[in-house]
A tleap script that builds the chain and sets N, CA, C and O, in Angstrom:
source leaprc.protein.ff14SB
mol = sequence {
  NMET GLN PRO ARG VAL TRP THR LEU GLU GLU
  LEU THR VAL GLY THR GLU ALA ARG PHE GLU
  GLN ARG LEU THR GLU ALA ASP VAL ASP ALA
  PHE ALA ARG LEU SER GLY ASP TYR ASN PRO
  LEU HIE THR ASP ARG ALA TYR ALA GLN GLN
  ALA GLY TYR ARG ASP ARG VAL VAL HIE GLY
  ALA LEU LEU SER ALA LEU VAL SER ARG PHE
  VAL GLY MET GLU LEU PRO GLY ARG GLN SER
  LEU LEU LEU SER MET LYS MET ASP TYR VAL
  ALA PRO SER PHE PRO GLY ASP THR VAL ALA
  VAL ALA GLY GLN VAL GLN SER VAL HIE ALA
  GLU GLN GLN VAL VAL VAL LEU ARG ILE ARG
  ILE HIE CYS GLY GLU ASP VAL ARG ALA ARG
  GLY SER VAL MET VAL LYS ILE GLN CPRO
}
set mol.1.N position { 9.585 -6.762 -14.119 }
set mol.1.CA position { 10.079 -5.919 -13.052 }
set mol.1.C position { 10.737 -6.808 -11.991 }
set mol.1.O position { 10.118 -7.735 -11.469 }
set mol.2.N position { 11.955 -6.517 -11.696 }
set mol.2.CA position { 12.691 -7.275 -10.696 }
set mol.2.C position { 12.608 -6.570 -9.349 }
set mol.2.O position { 12.708 -5.345 -9.281 }
set mol.3.N position { 12.426 -7.341 -8.271 }
set mol.3.CA position { 12.395 -6.703 -6.953 }
set mol.3.C position { 13.775 -6.211 -6.534 }
set mol.3.O position { 14.796 -6.793 -6.901 }
set mol.4.N position { 13.786 -5.144 -5.768 }
set mol.4.CA position { 15.033 -4.685 -5.166 }
set mol.4.C position { 15.465 -5.702 -4.135 }
set mol.4.O position { 14.655 -6.489 -3.646 }
set mol.5.N position { 16.732 -5.685 -3.810 }
set mol.5.CA position { 17.254 -6.606 -2.804 }
set mol.5.C position { 18.028 -5.794 -1.769 }
set mol.5.O position { 19.093 -5.250 -2.061 }
set mol.6.N position { 17.487 -5.719 -0.576 }
set mol.6.CA position { 18.156 -5.082 0.548 }
set mol.6.C position { 18.527 -6.182 1.533 }
set mol.6.O position { 17.691 -7.018 1.875 }
set mol.7.N position { 19.761 -6.185 1.983 }
set mol.7.CA position { 20.133 -7.118 3.041 }
set mol.7.C position { 19.800 -6.472 4.377 }
set mol.7.O position { 19.638 -5.256 4.473 }
set mol.8.N position { 19.701 -7.297 5.395 }
set mol.8.CA position { 19.407 -6.783 6.726 }
set mol.8.C position { 20.470 -5.775 7.164 }
set mol.8.O position { 20.160 -4.790 7.835 }
set mol.9.N position { 21.706 -6.023 6.786 }
set mol.9.CA position { 22.805 -5.127 7.165 }
set mol.9.C position { 22.699 -3.760 6.488 }
set mol.9.O position { 23.167 -2.762 7.035 }
set mol.10.N position { 22.096 -3.708 5.319 }
set mol.10.CA position { 21.942 -2.441 4.592 }
set mol.10.C position { 20.789 -1.588 5.111 }
set mol.10.O position { 20.758 -0.377 4.892 }
set mol.11.N position { 19.849 -2.218 5.794 }
set mol.11.CA position { 18.659 -1.498 6.257 }
set mol.11.C position { 18.951 -0.819 7.588 }
set mol.11.O position { 19.253 -1.478 8.584 }
set mol.12.N position { 18.857 0.493 7.591 }
set mol.12.CA position { 19.066 1.270 8.804 }
set mol.12.C position { 17.858 2.168 9.013 }
set mol.12.O position { 17.109 2.446 8.078 }
set mol.13.N position { 17.678 2.614 10.238 }
set mol.13.CA position { 16.586 3.531 10.531 }
set mol.13.C position { 16.715 4.740 9.598 }
set mol.13.O position { 17.774 5.357 9.489 }
set mol.14.N position { 15.610 5.052 8.935 }
set mol.14.CA position { 15.591 6.172 7.995 }
set mol.14.C position { 15.672 5.763 6.537 }
set mol.14.O position { 15.347 6.563 5.660 }
set mol.15.N position { 16.105 4.521 6.249 }
set mol.15.CA position { 16.124 4.057 4.856 }
set mol.15.C position { 14.703 4.162 4.303 }
set mol.15.O position { 13.742 3.762 4.961 }
set mol.16.N position { 14.577 4.703 3.086 }
set mol.16.CA position { 13.237 4.886 2.534 }
set mol.16.C position { 13.195 4.586 1.045 }
set mol.16.O position { 14.218 4.566 0.359 }
set mol.17.N position { 11.984 4.355 0.571 }
set mol.17.CA position { 11.727 4.109 -0.846 }
set mol.17.C position { 10.284 4.512 -1.128 }
set mol.17.O position { 9.491 4.736 -0.214 }
set mol.18.N position { 9.962 4.599 -2.431 }
set mol.18.CA position { 8.584 4.921 -2.828 }
set mol.18.C position { 8.357 4.531 -4.271 }
set mol.18.O position { 9.304 4.352 -5.036 }
set mol.19.N position { 7.094 4.401 -4.636 }
set mol.19.CA position { 6.703 4.252 -6.034 }
set mol.19.C position { 5.340 4.907 -6.209 }
set mol.19.O position { 4.626 5.161 -5.239 }
set mol.20.N position { 4.993 5.175 -7.464 }
set mol.20.CA position { 3.687 5.753 -7.773 }
set mol.20.C position { 2.876 4.773 -8.601 }
set mol.20.O position { 3.423 3.977 -9.364 }
set mol.21.N position { 1.563 4.846 -8.437 }
set mol.21.CA position { 0.647 3.976 -9.178 }
set mol.21.C position { -0.607 4.763 -9.501 }
set mol.21.O position { -1.225 5.360 -8.619 }
set mol.22.N position { -0.975 4.760 -10.770 }
set mol.22.CA position { -2.253 5.366 -11.158 }
set mol.22.C position { -3.334 4.326 -10.943 }
set mol.22.O position { -3.215 3.196 -11.419 }
set mol.23.N position { -4.384 4.695 -10.232 }
set mol.23.CA position { -5.506 3.797 -9.953 }
set mol.23.C position { -6.531 3.940 -11.076 }
set mol.23.O position { -7.003 5.043 -11.351 }
set mol.24.N position { -6.869 2.842 -11.715 }
set mol.24.CA position { -7.775 2.894 -12.863 }
set mol.24.C position { -9.112 2.236 -12.547 }
set mol.24.O position { -9.249 1.494 -11.575 }
set mol.25.N position { -10.077 2.525 -13.382 }
set mol.25.CA position { -11.378 1.844 -13.296 }
set mol.25.C position { -11.172 0.333 -13.401 }
set mol.25.O position { -11.794 -0.438 -12.672 }
set mol.26.N position { -10.292 -0.080 -14.315 }
set mol.26.CA position { -10.027 -1.514 -14.506 }
set mol.26.C position { -9.439 -2.137 -13.241 }
set mol.26.O position { -9.755 -3.280 -12.910 }
set mol.27.N position { -8.576 -1.385 -12.523 }
set mol.27.CA position { -8.018 -1.899 -11.263 }
set mol.27.C position { -9.131 -2.164 -10.247 }
set mol.27.O position { -9.158 -3.211 -9.600 }
set mol.28.N position { -10.041 -1.209 -10.119 }
set mol.28.CA position { -11.128 -1.346 -9.150 }
set mol.28.C position { -12.030 -2.515 -9.533 }
set mol.28.O position { -12.432 -3.297 -8.672 }
set mol.29.N position { -12.349 -2.637 -10.820 }
set mol.29.CA position { -13.189 -3.742 -11.283 }
set mol.29.C position { -12.507 -5.089 -11.067 }
set mol.29.O position { -13.148 -6.046 -10.631 }
set mol.30.N position { -11.216 -5.170 -11.367 }
set mol.30.CA position { -10.471 -6.422 -11.181 }
set mol.30.C position { -10.393 -6.786 -9.703 }
set mol.30.O position { -10.514 -7.954 -9.336 }
set mol.31.N position { -10.190 -5.770 -8.854 }
set mol.31.CA position { -10.111 -6.059 -7.420 }
set mol.31.C position { -11.462 -6.537 -6.894 }
set mol.31.O position { -11.513 -7.428 -6.045 }
set mol.32.N position { -12.549 -5.960 -7.383 }
set mol.32.CA position { -13.886 -6.422 -6.975 }
set mol.32.C position { -14.068 -7.891 -7.358 }
set mol.32.O position { -14.578 -8.685 -6.567 }
set mol.33.N position { -13.650 -8.250 -8.570 }
set mol.33.CA position { -13.757 -9.655 -8.999 }
set mol.33.C position { -12.884 -10.558 -8.138 }
set mol.33.O position { -13.326 -11.623 -7.707 }
set mol.34.N position { -11.661 -10.142 -7.886 }
set mol.34.CA position { -10.727 -10.958 -7.108 }
set mol.34.C position { -11.199 -11.127 -5.669 }
set mol.34.O position { -11.160 -12.231 -5.127 }
set mol.35.N position { -11.643 -10.042 -5.050 }
set mol.35.CA position { -12.017 -10.082 -3.631 }
set mol.35.C position { -13.457 -10.523 -3.404 }
set mol.35.O position { -13.802 -11.013 -2.329 }
set mol.36.N position { -14.287 -10.346 -4.415 }
set mol.36.CA position { -15.713 -10.612 -4.242 }
set mol.36.C position { -16.446 -9.466 -3.558 }
set mol.36.O position { -17.619 -9.604 -3.213 }
set mol.37.N position { -15.768 -8.330 -3.356 }
set mol.37.CA position { -16.367 -7.166 -2.706 }
set mol.37.C position { -16.977 -6.258 -3.768 }
set mol.37.O position { -16.298 -5.428 -4.371 }
set mol.38.N position { -18.279 -6.441 -3.977 }
set mol.38.CA position { -19.015 -5.646 -4.958 }
set mol.38.C position { -19.867 -4.562 -4.297 }
set mol.38.O position { -20.894 -4.158 -4.841 }
set mol.39.N position { -19.444 -4.098 -3.135 }
set mol.39.CA position { -20.138 -3.006 -2.464 }
set mol.39.C position { -20.356 -1.893 -3.485 }
set mol.39.O position { -19.418 -1.518 -4.188 }
set mol.40.N position { -21.582 -1.353 -3.582 }
set mol.40.CA position { -21.845 -0.347 -4.615 }
set mol.40.C position { -21.017 0.935 -4.464 }
set mol.40.O position { -20.883 1.681 -5.434 }
set mol.41.N position { -20.464 1.212 -3.292 }
set mol.41.CA position { -19.566 2.363 -3.188 }
set mol.41.C position { -18.345 2.189 -4.095 }
set mol.41.O position { -17.753 3.166 -4.556 }
set mol.42.N position { -17.979 0.923 -4.344 }
set mol.42.CA position { -16.827 0.619 -5.191 }
set mol.42.C position { -17.207 0.372 -6.649 }
set mol.42.O position { -16.386 0.567 -7.545 }
set mol.43.N position { -18.437 -0.052 -6.888 }
set mol.43.CA position { -18.788 -0.541 -8.222 }
set mol.43.C position { -19.831 0.291 -8.961 }
set mol.43.O position { -20.028 0.098 -10.161 }
set mol.44.N position { -20.497 1.204 -8.279 }
set mol.44.CA position { -21.598 1.944 -8.898 }
set mol.44.C position { -21.379 3.450 -8.688 }
set mol.44.O position { -21.579 3.970 -7.590 }
set mol.45.N position { -20.970 4.132 -9.750 }
set mol.45.CA position { -20.656 5.563 -9.673 }
set mol.45.C position { -21.845 6.373 -9.151 }
set mol.45.O position { -21.673 7.223 -8.278 }
set mol.46.N position { -23.041 6.120 -9.672 }
set mol.46.CA position { -24.220 6.882 -9.253 }
set mol.46.C position { -24.487 6.683 -7.763 }
set mol.46.O position { -24.804 7.639 -7.056 }
set mol.47.N position { -24.361 5.466 -7.294 }
set mol.47.CA position { -24.568 5.188 -5.870 }
set mol.47.C position { -23.532 5.930 -5.032 }
set mol.47.O position { -23.877 6.552 -4.026 }
set mol.48.N position { -22.267 5.870 -5.439 }
set mol.48.CA position { -21.198 6.546 -4.700 }
set mol.48.C position { -21.432 8.058 -4.674 }
set mol.48.O position { -21.222 8.705 -3.648 }
set mol.49.N position { -21.868 8.616 -5.806 }
set mol.49.CA position { -22.134 10.056 -5.850 }
set mol.49.C position { -23.328 10.425 -4.964 }
set mol.49.O position { -23.319 11.468 -4.311 }
set mol.50.N position { -24.348 9.574 -4.942 }
set mol.50.CA position { -25.489 9.806 -4.043 }
set mol.50.C position { -25.045 9.783 -2.588 }
set mol.50.O position { -25.618 10.474 -1.746 }
set mol.51.N position { -24.027 8.991 -2.297 }
set mol.51.CA position { -23.503 8.879 -0.929 }
set mol.51.C position { -22.558 10.033 -0.589 }
set mol.51.O position { -22.060 10.114 0.534 }
set mol.52.N position { -22.306 10.929 -1.558 }
set mol.52.CA position { -21.510 12.115 -1.287 }
set mol.52.C position { -20.071 12.068 -1.786 }
set mol.52.O position { -19.287 12.967 -1.484 }
set mol.53.N position { -19.715 11.039 -2.542 }
set mol.53.CA position { -18.357 10.933 -3.094 }
set mol.53.C position { -18.357 11.399 -4.540 }
set mol.53.O position { -19.388 11.349 -5.211 }
set mol.54.N position { -17.206 11.851 -5.022 }
set mol.54.CA position { -17.149 12.372 -6.390 }
set mol.54.C position { -17.136 11.261 -7.435 }
set mol.54.O position { -17.413 11.510 -8.608 }
set mol.55.N position { -16.818 10.042 -7.019 }
set mol.55.CA position { -16.725 8.903 -7.935 }
set mol.55.C position { -16.771 7.634 -7.093 }
set mol.55.O position { -16.934 7.683 -5.874 }
set mol.56.N position { -16.624 6.498 -7.768 }
set mol.56.CA position { -16.516 5.232 -7.045 }
set mol.56.C position { -15.308 5.303 -6.111 }
set mol.56.O position { -14.293 5.911 -6.452 }
set mol.57.N position { -15.413 4.693 -4.957 }
set mol.57.CA position { -14.338 4.695 -3.971 }
set mol.57.C position { -13.471 3.455 -4.190 }
set mol.57.O position { -13.981 2.337 -4.264 }
set mol.58.N position { -12.175 3.660 -4.292 }
set mol.58.CA position { -11.230 2.543 -4.423 }
set mol.58.C position { -11.239 1.759 -3.111 }
set mol.58.O position { -11.216 2.350 -2.032 }
set mol.59.N position { -11.272 0.437 -3.204 }
set mol.59.CA position { -11.228 -0.418 -2.015 }
set mol.59.C position { -9.998 -0.090 -1.168 }
set mol.59.O position { -8.894 0.039 -1.696 }
set mol.60.N position { -10.188 0.043 0.134 }
set mol.60.CA position { -9.040 0.208 1.029 }
set mol.60.C position { -8.085 -0.970 0.921 }
set mol.60.O position { -6.868 -0.800 1.007 }
set mol.61.N position { -8.633 -2.157 0.734 }
set mol.61.CA position { -7.781 -3.342 0.619 }
set mol.61.C position { -6.930 -3.303 -0.651 }
set mol.61.O position { -5.865 -3.919 -0.696 }
set mol.62.N position { -7.384 -2.588 -1.679 }
set mol.62.CA position { -6.550 -2.420 -2.877 }
set mol.62.C position { -5.332 -1.560 -2.531 }
set mol.62.O position { -4.227 -1.836 -2.999 }
set mol.63.N position { -5.527 -0.528 -1.720 }
set mol.63.CA position { -4.385 0.258 -1.261 }
set mol.63.C position { -3.447 -0.610 -0.425 }
set mol.63.O position { -2.227 -0.494 -0.540 }
set mol.64.N position { -4.006 -1.473 0.408 }
set mol.64.CA position { -3.168 -2.383 1.195 }
set mol.64.C position { -2.398 -3.343 0.299 }
set mol.64.O position { -1.269 -3.717 0.614 }
set mol.65.N position { -3.000 -3.743 -0.814 }
set mol.65.CA position { -2.287 -4.603 -1.772 }
set mol.65.C position { -1.081 -3.860 -2.347 }
set mol.65.O position { -0.053 -4.475 -2.630 }
set mol.66.N position { -1.201 -2.541 -2.520 }
set mol.66.CA position { -0.052 -1.766 -2.983 }
set mol.66.C position { 1.052 -1.742 -1.924 }
set mol.66.O position { 2.234 -1.670 -2.259 }
set mol.67.N position { 0.669 -1.801 -0.653 }
set mol.67.CA position { 1.665 -1.897 0.417 }
set mol.67.C position { 2.392 -3.237 0.315 }
set mol.67.O position { 3.607 -3.298 0.504 }
set mol.68.N position { 1.660 -4.302 0.018 }
set mol.68.CA position { 2.287 -5.604 -0.182 }
set mol.68.C position { 3.288 -5.539 -1.335 }
set mol.68.O position { 4.391 -6.078 -1.241 }
set mol.69.N position { 2.897 -4.877 -2.416 }
set mol.69.CA position { 3.819 -4.678 -3.541 }
set mol.69.C position { 5.057 -3.903 -3.086 }
set mol.69.O position { 6.180 -4.253 -3.449 }
set mol.70.N position { 4.851 -2.855 -2.297 }
set mol.70.CA position { 5.962 -2.048 -1.811 }
set mol.70.C position { 6.955 -2.922 -1.041 }
set mol.70.O position { 8.161 -2.858 -1.280 }
set mol.71.N position { 6.445 -3.735 -0.119 }
set mol.71.CA position { 7.306 -4.594 0.702 }
set mol.71.C position { 8.027 -5.622 -0.162 }
set mol.71.O position { 9.228 -5.837 0.007 }
set mol.72.N position { 7.320 -6.251 -1.074 }
set mol.72.CA position { 7.907 -7.327 -1.877 }
set mol.72.C position { 8.792 -6.870 -3.014 }
set mol.72.O position { 9.648 -7.623 -3.479 }
set mol.73.N position { 8.594 -5.630 -3.472 }
set mol.73.CA position { 9.330 -5.170 -4.652 }
set mol.73.C position { 10.274 -4.005 -4.379 }
set mol.73.O position { 11.234 -3.819 -5.127 }
set mol.74.N position { 10.036 -3.221 -3.344 }
set mol.74.CA position { 10.807 -1.992 -3.115 }
set mol.74.C position { 11.638 -2.038 -1.831 }
set mol.74.O position { 12.864 -1.935 -1.875 }
set mol.75.N position { 10.974 -2.192 -0.708 }
set mol.75.CA position { 11.657 -2.117 0.589 }
set mol.75.C position { 10.977 -3.050 1.566 }
set mol.75.O position { 9.851 -2.768 1.976 }
set mol.76.N position { 11.598 -4.139 1.956 }
set mol.76.CA position { 12.963 -4.536 1.676 }
set mol.76.C position { 13.152 -5.335 0.393 }
set mol.76.O position { 14.286 -5.648 0.032 }
set mol.77.N position { 12.075 -5.671 -0.303 }
set mol.77.CA position { 12.232 -6.322 -1.606 }
set mol.77.C position { 12.218 -7.838 -1.549 }
set mol.77.O position { 11.503 -8.441 -0.749 }
set mol.78.N position { 13.010 -8.432 -2.399 }
set mol.78.CA position { 12.914 -9.857 -2.719 }
set mol.78.C position { 12.898 -10.786 -1.518 }
set mol.78.O position { 12.156 -11.768 -1.539 }
set mol.79.N position { 13.651 -10.538 -0.505 }
set mol.79.CA position { 13.782 -11.508 0.578 }
set mol.79.C position { 12.850 -11.212 1.752 }
set mol.79.O position { 13.172 -11.536 2.895 }
set mol.80.N position { 11.714 -10.607 1.480 }
set mol.80.CA position { 10.839 -10.174 2.566 }
set mol.80.C position { 9.606 -11.055 2.710 }
set mol.80.O position { 9.090 -11.619 1.745 }
set mol.81.N position { 9.161 -11.146 3.953 }
set mol.81.CA position { 7.916 -11.825 4.277 }
set mol.81.C position { 7.126 -10.889 5.182 }
set mol.81.O position { 7.568 -10.577 6.288 }
set mol.82.N position { 5.976 -10.442 4.728 }
set mol.82.CA position { 5.126 -9.530 5.486 }
set mol.82.C position { 4.527 -10.280 6.672 }
set mol.82.O position { 3.816 -11.268 6.490 }
set mol.83.N position { 4.815 -9.812 7.886 }
set mol.83.CA position { 4.319 -10.456 9.101 }
set mol.83.C position { 3.054 -9.794 9.636 }
set mol.83.O position { 2.153 -10.480 10.118 }
set mol.84.N position { 2.980 -8.467 9.556 }
set mol.84.CA position { 1.783 -7.774 10.041 }
set mol.84.C position { 1.660 -6.423 9.345 }
set mol.84.O position { 2.637 -5.841 8.874 }
set mol.85.N position { 0.417 -5.951 9.301 }
set mol.85.CA position { 0.126 -4.662 8.686 }
set mol.85.C position { -0.985 -3.989 9.480 }
set mol.85.O position { -1.991 -4.612 9.820 }
set mol.86.N position { -0.787 -2.723 9.764 }
set mol.86.CA position { -1.839 -1.910 10.369 }
set mol.86.C position { -1.980 -0.662 9.510 }
set mol.86.O position { -1.020 0.085 9.324 }
set mol.87.N position { -3.177 -0.441 8.990 }
set mol.87.CA position { -3.411 0.708 8.121 }
set mol.87.C position { -4.626 1.488 8.607 }
set mol.87.O position { -5.633 0.911 9.017 }
set mol.88.N position { -4.512 2.798 8.551 }
set mol.88.CA position { -5.631 3.697 8.772 }
set mol.88.C position { -5.930 4.362 7.435 }
set mol.88.O position { -5.034 4.920 6.801 }
set mol.89.N position { -7.188 4.304 7.007 }
set mol.89.CA position { -7.602 4.899 5.747 }
set mol.89.C position { -8.163 6.288 6.062 }
set mol.89.O position { -9.281 6.423 6.559 }
set mol.90.N position { -7.370 7.304 5.763 }
set mol.90.CA position { -7.641 8.678 6.183 }
set mol.90.C position { -8.650 9.357 5.273 }
set mol.90.O position { -9.516 10.094 5.744 }
set mol.91.N position { -8.544 9.116 3.972 }
set mol.91.CA position { -9.427 9.746 2.992 }
set mol.91.C position { -9.566 8.791 1.808 }
set mol.91.O position { -8.655 8.008 1.536 }
set mol.92.N position { -10.687 8.846 1.107 }
set mol.92.CA position { -10.885 7.917 -0.007 }
set mol.92.C position { -10.013 8.256 -1.217 }
set mol.92.O position { -9.630 9.404 -1.442 }
set mol.93.N position { -9.722 7.215 -1.979 }
set mol.93.CA position { -9.082 7.359 -3.286 }
set mol.93.C position { -10.115 7.002 -4.344 }
set mol.93.O position { -11.090 6.301 -4.075 }
set mol.94.N position { -9.878 7.506 -5.566 }
set mol.94.CA position { -10.840 7.334 -6.643 }
set mol.94.C position { -10.120 6.906 -7.909 }
set mol.94.O position { -8.934 7.191 -8.070 }
set mol.95.N position { -10.829 6.214 -8.823 }
set mol.95.CA position { -10.216 5.910 -10.113 }
set mol.95.C position { -9.705 7.195 -10.759 }
set mol.95.O position { -10.375 8.227 -10.737 }
set mol.96.N position { -8.514 7.110 -11.329 }
set mol.96.CA position { -7.884 8.276 -11.933 }
set mol.96.C position { -6.850 8.925 -11.043 }
set mol.96.O position { -6.001 9.673 -11.526 }
set mol.97.N position { -6.905 8.648 -9.734 }
set mol.97.CA position { -5.896 9.184 -8.818 }
set mol.97.C position { -4.554 8.501 -9.063 }
set mol.97.O position { -4.508 7.307 -9.356 }
set mol.98.N position { -3.478 9.246 -8.944 }
set mol.98.CA position { -2.140 8.677 -8.898 }
set mol.98.C position { -1.678 8.782 -7.457 }
set mol.98.O position { -1.537 9.878 -6.915 }
set mol.99.N position { -1.443 7.630 -6.842 }
set mol.99.CA position { -1.017 7.611 -5.452 }
set mol.99.C position { 0.463 7.271 -5.373 }
set mol.99.O position { 0.993 6.539 -6.209 }
set mol.100.N position { 1.112 7.806 -4.367 }
set mol.100.CA position { 2.493 7.457 -4.057 }
set mol.100.C position { 2.469 6.608 -2.804 }
set mol.100.O position { 1.847 6.971 -1.806 }
set mol.101.N position { 3.147 5.480 -2.862 }
set mol.101.CA position { 3.294 4.600 -1.708 }
set mol.101.C position { 4.730 4.766 -1.234 }
set mol.101.O position { 5.676 4.480 -1.968 }
set mol.102.N position { 4.881 5.232 0.006 }
set mol.102.CA position { 6.208 5.514 0.540 }
set mol.102.C position { 6.378 4.811 1.872 }
set mol.102.O position { 5.434 4.679 2.651 }
set mol.103.N position { 7.591 4.366 2.117 }
set mol.103.CA position { 7.878 3.714 3.383 }
set mol.103.C position { 9.252 4.079 3.879 }
set mol.103.O position { 10.151 4.402 3.103 }
set mol.104.N position { 9.399 4.022 5.182 }
set mol.104.CA position { 10.662 4.355 5.824 }
set mol.104.C position { 10.894 3.371 6.970 }
set mol.104.O position { 9.976 3.056 7.728 }
set mol.105.N position { 12.135 2.891 7.084 }
set mol.105.CA position { 12.489 1.977 8.169 }
set mol.105.C position { 12.413 2.742 9.485 }
set mol.105.O position { 13.055 3.778 9.655 }
set mol.106.N position { 11.618 2.214 10.411 }
set mol.106.CA position { 11.483 2.813 11.740 }
set mol.106.C position { 12.343 2.110 12.778 }
set mol.106.O position { 12.852 2.733 13.709 }
set mol.107.N position { 12.499 0.793 12.602 }
set mol.107.CA position { 13.342 0.038 13.530 }
set mol.107.C position { 13.841 -1.224 12.850 }
set mol.107.O position { 13.204 -1.764 11.945 }
set mol.108.N position { 15.005 -1.679 13.313 }
set mol.108.CA position { 15.631 -2.901 12.810 }
set mol.108.C position { 15.890 -3.796 14.016 }
set mol.108.O position { 16.482 -3.367 15.007 }
set mol.109.N position { 15.443 -5.034 13.920 }
set mol.109.CA position { 15.631 -6.022 14.986 }
set mol.109.C position { 16.437 -7.182 14.398 }
set mol.109.O position { 15.886 -8.202 13.985 }
set mol.110.N position { 17.755 -6.994 14.375 }
set mol.110.CA position { 18.648 -7.924 13.692 }
set mol.110.C position { 18.524 -9.346 14.235 }
set mol.110.O position { 18.565 -10.308 13.468 }
set mol.111.N position { 18.373 -9.484 15.549 }
set mol.111.CA position { 18.313 -10.828 16.143 }
set mol.111.C position { 17.109 -11.625 15.651 }
set mol.111.O position { 17.179 -12.851 15.562 }
set mol.112.N position { 15.999 -10.945 15.328 }
set mol.112.CA position { 14.811 -11.619 14.776 }
set mol.112.C position { 14.736 -11.528 13.256 }
set mol.112.O position { 13.829 -12.096 12.647 }
set mol.113.N position { 15.673 -10.824 12.645 }
set mol.113.CA position { 15.677 -10.566 11.200 }
set mol.113.C position { 14.390 -9.864 10.766 }
set mol.113.O position { 13.765 -10.239 9.774 }
set mol.114.N position { 14.008 -8.836 11.533 }
set mol.114.CA position { 12.752 -8.137 11.321 }
set mol.114.C position { 13.010 -6.635 11.234 }
set mol.114.O position { 13.850 -6.093 11.953 }
set mol.115.N position { 12.278 -5.977 10.345 }
set mol.115.CA position { 12.256 -4.516 10.284 }
set mol.115.C position { 10.810 -4.047 10.392 }
set mol.115.O position { 9.881 -4.745 9.986 }
set mol.116.N position { 10.642 -2.854 10.946 }
set mol.116.CA position { 9.335 -2.213 11.014 }
set mol.116.C position { 9.406 -0.977 10.128 }
set mol.116.O position { 10.325 -0.166 10.246 }
set mol.117.N position { 8.427 -0.843 9.242 }
set mol.117.CA position { 8.371 0.273 8.311 }
set mol.117.C position { 7.151 1.138 8.602 }
set mol.117.O position { 6.073 0.629 8.905 }
set mol.118.N position { 7.335 2.445 8.508 }
set mol.118.CA position { 6.205 3.385 8.536 }
set mol.118.C position { 5.776 3.564 7.085 }
set mol.118.O position { 6.616 3.775 6.211 }
set mol.119.N position { 4.484 3.482 6.828 }
set mol.119.CA position { 3.934 3.543 5.470 }
set mol.119.C position { 3.012 4.750 5.350 }
set mol.119.O position { 2.242 5.059 6.260 }
set mol.120.N position { 3.108 5.429 4.199 }
set mol.120.CA position { 2.191 6.523 3.847 }
set mol.120.C position { 1.773 6.357 2.398 }
set mol.120.O position { 2.601 6.111 1.521 }
set mol.121.N position { 0.492 6.493 2.163 }
set mol.121.CA position { -0.028 6.527 0.795 }
set mol.121.C position { -0.673 7.899 0.628 }
set mol.121.O position { -1.554 8.287 1.396 }
set mol.122.N position { -0.219 8.624 -0.389 }
set mol.122.CA position { -0.781 9.956 -0.586 }
set mol.122.C position { -1.005 10.216 -2.067 }
set mol.122.O position { -0.417 9.576 -2.938 }
set mol.123.N position { -1.877 11.179 -2.313 }
set mol.123.CA position { -2.187 11.650 -3.657 }
set mol.123.C position { -1.902 13.144 -3.621 }
set mol.123.O position { -2.656 13.919 -3.032 }
set mol.124.N position { -0.806 13.537 -4.256 }
set mol.124.CA position { -0.356 14.914 -4.094 }
set mol.124.C position { 0.022 15.128 -2.642 }
set mol.124.O position { 0.804 14.362 -2.078 }
set mol.125.N position { -0.527 16.160 -2.042 }
set mol.125.CA position { -0.253 16.450 -0.626 }
set mol.125.C position { -1.239 15.763 0.314 }
set mol.125.O position { -1.050 15.777 1.530 }
set mol.126.N position { -2.294 15.163 -0.245 }
set mol.126.CA position { -3.361 14.579 0.569 }
set mol.126.C position { -3.028 13.147 0.976 }
set mol.126.O position { -2.830 12.282 0.124 }
set mol.127.N position { -2.968 12.906 2.275 }
set mol.127.CA position { -2.740 11.549 2.782 }
set mol.127.C position { -4.018 10.746 2.600 }
set mol.127.O position { -5.101 11.193 2.978 }
set mol.128.N position { -3.890 9.577 2.030 }
set mol.128.CA position { -5.034 8.687 1.830 }
set mol.128.C position { -5.020 7.546 2.850 }
set mol.128.O position { -6.073 7.119 3.325 }
set mol.129.N position { -3.829 7.057 3.184 }
set mol.129.CA position { -3.710 5.980 4.171 }
set mol.129.C position { -2.330 6.062 4.808 }
set mol.129.O position { -1.373 6.551 4.208 }
set mol.130.N position { -2.254 5.572 6.034 }
set mol.130.CA position { -0.963 5.521 6.720 }
set mol.130.C position { -0.997 4.362 7.699 }
set mol.130.O position { -2.058 3.925 8.145 }
set mol.131.N position { 0.191 3.879 8.017 }
set mol.131.CA position { 0.240 2.762 8.939 }
set mol.131.C position { 1.650 2.246 9.098 }
set mol.131.O position { 2.629 2.966 8.899 }
set mol.132.N position { 1.729 0.976 9.462 }
set mol.132.CA position { 3.034 0.359 9.650 }
set mol.132.C position { 2.949 -1.115 9.287 }
set mol.132.O position { 1.885 -1.733 9.325 }
set mol.133.N position { 4.099 -1.649 8.937 }
set mol.133.CA position { 4.222 -3.076 8.636 }
set mol.133.C position { 5.430 -3.632 9.357 }
set mol.133.O position { 6.410 -2.924 9.594 }
set mol.134.N position { 5.353 -4.905 9.704 }
set mol.134.CA position { 6.487 -5.630 10.238 }
set mol.134.C position { 6.868 -6.682 9.200 }
set mol.134.O position { 6.024 -7.440 8.722 }
set mol.135.N position { 8.151 -6.712 8.865 }
set mol.135.CA position { 8.610 -7.551 7.766 }
set mol.135.C position { 9.809 -8.383 8.221 }
set mol.135.O position { 10.745 -7.863 8.828 }
set mol.136.N position { 9.766 -9.668 7.922 }
set mol.136.CA position { 10.913 -10.544 8.178 }
set mol.136.C position { 11.773 -10.578 6.931 }
set mol.136.O position { 11.265 -10.702 5.817 }
set mol.137.N position { 13.076 -10.466 7.122 }
set mol.137.CA position { 14.024 -10.563 6.016 }
set mol.137.C position { 14.508 -12.012 5.962 }
set mol.137.O position { 15.171 -12.493 6.881 }
set mol.138.N position { 14.171 -12.689 4.882 }
set mol.138.CA position { 14.557 -14.089 4.713 }
set mol.138.C position { 16.039 -14.171 4.373 }
set mol.138.O position { 16.547 -13.340 3.620 }
set mol.139.N position { 16.739 -15.163 4.919 }
set mol.139.CA position { 18.175 -15.306 4.580 }
set mol.139.C position { 18.378 -15.721 3.135 }
set mol.139.O position { 19.515 -15.884 2.693 }
savepdb mol mol.pdb
quit
């Protein structure tokens, strides 16, 4: 998969992109191994159900990793460097969910070679996370 390439001149307020990703049990297990976060809400279905969830809860940081993918592969793509991220996790995601990661340019700061994107992660009509990122466009 090749990253998209947007130049700073092509990015205007309102430019948007999105992709979808199905979250799997294997994704959650791999993320637990990578991060070292074995909280039973993420790794133990029975524990998560006892806590009132329908299944294991996908790590919020895994959703944030999808935002990193969005920035590096979709908008602005290849020449981007993520400078900051602020995310609010509105509702949990679960293995088997297909989430859409969408972003829209909110502002362009040409003199600093920076764009600010509004980010939304949703499953169907349900918002799972939302926030913003600041991204530097590398020359």
